C-alpha positions, 0 to 999 in steps of 0.5 A: 736684622731680617729673618732669612726667608728660607729658614723661616719657611723650613721652621714652619713646615718642620714638625715640632716635638709638641705636634707629633702625630697622634697614635691613631694616625700612626695606626691608620698609616700602618694599616694602609701600609699593610693593605698596600703590601697585601695588594702588592703581594696578591698582584705579584702572585696573580702575575706569576700565575698568569705567566705560568698559565700562559707558558702551559697553554703555549706548550700545550698548543705546541704539542697538541695544536695539530690534533684536529688536522691529525684526526682528519689525516687518520682517514687518509691513513686508513684508506691507504692501508685498505687499498694495500690490504685489498690488493691481491697478487694478480692486481699488484702484478698488473700495476706494480708502480701504482701500488709502489706509489701507494706504499711510498705515500703511506710511509711518508704519512707515517713518517710525518706522523712520527715527526709530530709525535703521533704514534700508532696503537697496534694491538694484536690478536690475543692481546687483552682489551684495554678500554683506554686504548681500544674501542670494541666494535663487536663481541663474539664467542670465539673458541680457544679465547677468553673473554676480553681478548682481542680477536680481530683488529679492524683499524689501528688507533693513534695517540699524539704525545700522551693523548689518544687521538683515536682508539684502535677499533677491535673485535673482542671475545665474549667466550667465558674462560670455563666454556668448552667448545661445542662438540665437533667444532674445529678450534684450530686457527 
């Protein structure tokens, strides 16, 4: 009787109980498995970190992508505001349509700023100077004020979301709180 070729080939490749892998091979395979698992887990963590970083970058680009353009438009805002502030009543009466157009343009610009979360920083006289929001353009002793109070607002500042685009430009009092005004000086505003 002839041996079946299928059974004889299977018998040759199947390990016999006497030829079991030695302990060194098992330890080596376990170490290799553990190394591969460690590399796999690190690769998963790296991929997750890259995904989170890309998502954060996308959000920041969406929120702050127009920052350079917004900074450039702040000069336009300042010029429109100066044009309106410089005009007296006689000039406004002579060209009412012109000044109405300037006012509408300024409103449209502020509306566009608002749609893109660009908010003005508008300090008032008497407010405390905040170096995070204001830039001191000059310092002067003004009677009736204390050191650190805003005495003049030269231009508004602006922020986009939670970032400062430009600080408000202000004048700050340097008058010590205990100093009395000089005799004969009118301190009424």
